[in-house]
C-alpha positions in Angstrom: 123.0 1.8 92.9 125.5 -0.3 94.8 129.1 0.0 93.7 130.7 -3.0 92.0 134.1 -4.6 92.1 135.9 -3.6 89.0 139.5 -4.7 88.3 141.8 -3.4 85.6 143.5 -0.4 84.0 141.8 2.2 81.8 144.0 4.2 79.5 142.2 7.6 79.5 142.9 10.4 77.1 142.3 13.3 79.6 140.9 16.5 78.0 142.2 20.0 78.6 140.6 21.9 81.5 139.9 18.9 83.7 142.0 17.9 86.7 143.2 14.4 87.0 141.0 13.8 90.1 137.9 15.1 88.3 138.6 12.8 85.3 139.1 9.9 87.7 135.8 10.5 89.5 133.9 10.7 86.2 135.4 7.5 85.0 134.7 5.8 88.4 131.0 6.8 88.1 130.8 5.5 84.5 132.1 2.1 85.7 130.2 2.3 89.0 133.4 1.1 90.6 134.1 0.6 94.3 137.8 1.6 94.2 139.9 3.6 91.7 143.0 5.7 91.5 145.2 7.5 89.0 148.9 7.0 88.4 150.2 10.5 88.5 148.5 13.9 87.9 148.2 15.8 84.7 147.6 19.5 85.2 144.2 20.9 83.9 146.2 22.7 81.1 147.7 19.3 80.0 145.9 16.6 78.0 146.8 13.0 77.1 147.5 9.7 78.7 146.2 9.2 82.2 146.2 5.5 83.3 143.4 4.9 85.8 143.5 1.9 88.1 140.5 0.0 89.3 140.3 -2.5 92.1 143.2 -4.9 92.2 145.2 -2.7 89.7 145.5 0.0 92.4 148.0 -2.2 94.1 150.4 -1.7 91.2 149.9 2.0 90.5 153.3 2.9 91.8 154.9 1.1 88.9 153.3 3.6 86.5 154.2 6.5 88.7 157.8 5.3 88.5 157.8 4.8 84.8 159.5 7.0 82.2 157.1 9.5 80.6 156.8 11.0 77.1 155.3 14.4 76.2 154.6 16.6 73.2 155.5 20.1 74.6 155.0 23.4 72.9 157.2 26.3 74.1 156.3 29.9 73.5 159.8 31.5 73.1 160.4 35.1 74.1 157.7 35.4 76.8 158.1 34.4 80.4 155.2 34.2 82.9 154.9 34.0 86.7 153.9 30.3 86.6 156.0 29.1 83.6 152.8 28.3 81.7 149.7 29.9 80.2 148.0 30.4 83.6 150.5 33.0 84.8 150.8 36.7 84.2 153.3 37.9 81.7 156.7 38.9 83.2 158.8 39.8 80.2 158.9 39.8 76.4 162.2 39.5 74.6 163.2 39.1 71.0 163.8 35.6 69.7 167.1 35.6 67.8 167.9 31.9 67.8 169.3 29.8 64.9 169.0 26.1 64.5 172.6 25.3 65.5 172.2 27.3 68.8 168.9 25.5 69.5 170.5 22.0 68.9 173.4 23.0 71.2 171.0 24.0 74.0 168.8 20.9 73.7 172.0 18.8 73.9 172.8 20.5 77.2 169.5 19.4 78.6 169.7 15.8 77.4 170.9 13.2 79.9 171.0 13.4 83.7 170.4 17.0 84.8 169.5 18.9 88.0 166.1 20.5 88.1 164.5 22.6 90.8 160.8 21.9 91.3 158.5 24.9 90.5 156.6 26.8 93.2 153.4 26.1 91.3 153.5 22.4 91.9 151.8 19.9 94.2 155.0 19.0 96.1 154.5 19.4 99.9 156.4 21.7 102.3 155.4 21.4 105.9 152.2 19.6 105.0 151.1 22.1 102.3 151.4 22.0 98.5 153.9 24.5 97.1 151.3 26.1 95.0 149.4 27.2 98.1 152.5 29.2 99.2 152.9 30.6 95.7 149.3 31.9 95.6 150.1 33.8 98.8 153.3 35.2 97.3 155.6 33.1 99.5 158.8 31.7 98.0 159.9 28.4 99.6 163.5 27.1 99.2 163.5 23.9 97.0 166.4 21.6 96.6 167.3 20.6 93.0 166.5 17.0 92.1 168.3 14.7 89.7 166.2 13.7 86.7 167.0 12.3 83.3 166.0 13.6 79.9 166.3 10.7 77.6 165.6 12.6 74.4 164.5 16.1 73.2 163.5 15.9 69.5 162.2 18.9 67.5 158.7 18.2 66.2 158.0 21.7 64.8 159.5 25.2 65.0 157.7 28.2 63.6 158.8 31.6 64.7 158.4 31.8 68.5 156.6 28.4 68.8 158.8 25.4 69.4 157.3 21.9 69.8 159.4 19.2 71.3 159.0 15.4 71.8 160.2 14.9 75.3 161.2 11.5 76.8 162.1 11.8 80.4 162.3 10.1 83.8 159.6 10.4 86.5 159.6 13.6 88.5 160.4 15.8 85.5 158.6 19.1 85.4 158.2 19.9 81.7 157.1 23.5 82.6 160.4 24.0 84.4 162.3 22.4 81.5 160.6 24.9 79.1 161.6 27.8 81.3 165.2 26.6 81.6 165.6 26.0 77.8 164.2 29.5 77.2 166.7 31.0 79.7 169.6 29.1 78.0 168.5 30.4 74.6 168.6 33.9 76.0 165.1 34.8 75.1 163.0 33.1 77.9 160.0 30.9 77.3 157.0 29.4 78.9 155.0 26.2 78.3 152.2 26.9 76.0 150.8 23.4 75.6 151.5 19.9 76.9 150.2 16.5 75.9 151.4 13.3 77.6 151.8 10.6 74.9 153.4 7.8 76.9 153.9 6.3 80.3 156.3 3.3 80.4 155.0 0.9 77.7 151.6 2.5 77.6 150.6 4.9 74.8 147.9 7.5 74.3 147.1 6.0 70.9 145.4 3.2 72.8 143.5 5.5 75.1 139.8 6.4 75.1 138.2 9.8 75.9 135.6 10.3 78.6 133.0 11.4 76.0 133.6 8.2 74.0 133.4 6.1 77.2 130.2 7.8 78.2 128.6 7.1 74.8 129.2 3.4 75.1 126.5 1.0 76.5 127.4 0.1 80.1 128.1 -3.5 79.2 130.7 -2.5 76.6 132.8 -0.2 78.9 134.5 -3.1 80.6 136.0 -4.1 77.3 138.3 -1.1 77.6 139.8 -2.3 80.8 143.3 -3.9 80.5 144.7 -6.5 82.9 146.5 -5.0 85.9 149.8 -6.5 84.7 150.0 -4.0 81.8 151.6 -1.7 84.5 154.3 -4.3 85.0 154.8 -5.3 81.4 158.6 -4.5 81.3 159.3 -6.4 84.5 160.7 -10.0 84.4 158.1 -12.7 84.9 158.2 -15.6 87.4 155.8 -18.5 87.5 154.9 -20.7 90.4 153.2 -24.1 90.7 149.7 -24.3 92.3 151.1 -25.3 95.7 153.9 -22.6 95.6 151.4 -20.0 94.4 149.1 -20.7 97.4 152.0 -20.3 99.8 153.2 -17.1 98.0 149.8 -15.5 98.4 150.1 -15.9 102.2 153.3 -13.8 102.1 155.8 -16.6 102.4 159.1 -16.4 100.7 160.0 -19.0 98.1 163.4 -20.4 97.3 164.1 -19.8 93.6 167.1 -20.6 91.3 167.5 -17.1 90.0 169.8 -14.1 90.3 168.8 -11.0 92.3 166.2 -8.8 90.7 164.7 -5.6 92.1 161.2 -6.3 90.8 159.4 -9.2 89.2 155.8 -10.0 88.4 154.7 -13.3 89.7 152.1 -15.7 88.2 150.5 -19.0 89.1 150.4 -21.9 86.6 147.2 -20.6 84.8 147.3 -18.1 82.0 146.9 -14.5 83.3 147.0 -15.7 86.9 148.8 -12.7 88.3 149.6 -13.1 92.0 151.5 -9.9 92.7 154.8 -8.1 92.6 158.0 -9.3 94.3 161.8 -9.0 94.3 164.5 -11.7 94.3 167.4 -11.5 96.8 169.8 -14.2 97.8 167.9 -16.9 96.0 164.5 -16.0 97.6 161.4 -14.7 95.9 160.1 -12.1 98.4 156.5 -10.7 98.1 156.0 -7.0 97.9 152.4 -6.4 96.7 150.0 -9.3 96.7 146.5 -9.9 95.3 143.9 -11.6 97.4 142.8 -15.0 96.3 139.4 -13.5 95.3 141.2 -10.9 93.2 143.3 -13.6 91.5 140.1 -15.5 90.6 138.4 -12.4 89.4 141.2 -11.7 86.9 141.3 -15.1 85.4 139.8 -15.4 81.8 
């Protein structure tokens, strides 16, 4: 069967045990879509929100990659592992002698802008290879610490050696490393026992669908779960152009606009839901960054 042009964003609730790419390929087959991509990997041991982009929406996937994230993370206190999560071998077990005031003090230390060193068991590249490839061969590679921001760390539950946190953070945060660092600061060590992504920017897992639920739907009903591509840009300022200006904008021409500088804006034509692309405003000019084709603009109209 020939692939079809599908445009939109699917909020997928990824299951445990499945890689982000495998989840993407399954969804792509269910929609029989020509083009699809995801907006940032979730490890097989993590579940939750995985926005998938189809067709025209793939042009704006970077917006979701750059968005703040939200997770429910369960830490197993008192036990460290080689990978910082359940997959690794146990390194050390220590008693957990932590009271609530000490815990709150440590969590406060990890809230706000912090430096974090990426883990060896990650997909970051070094000389063309993922760090986890070196780790599997027992090779330690020097990694520079990166600046990230933890917007909030709220205690959801704490029972004995299991601590569950609601984590709101910037892009590029490794929650596995955060779990290890919190454990080290508490003096007992820790590893990440469970992770569920609940939010990405304005998108929420409560609005997501599972692969099994999608598979159970008649083919004609699956498209109803696709959101317009501009959901990825929902928190960007909006700029609208007349028909003539929109046509010129789609050719890549800059437009003079009476507006202050803005690093990113979503641009529409005069019709409802007539997304044209993404741009920025500098020195009174609207400058295209990512443009839809005229055919894609028409395909997205109601």
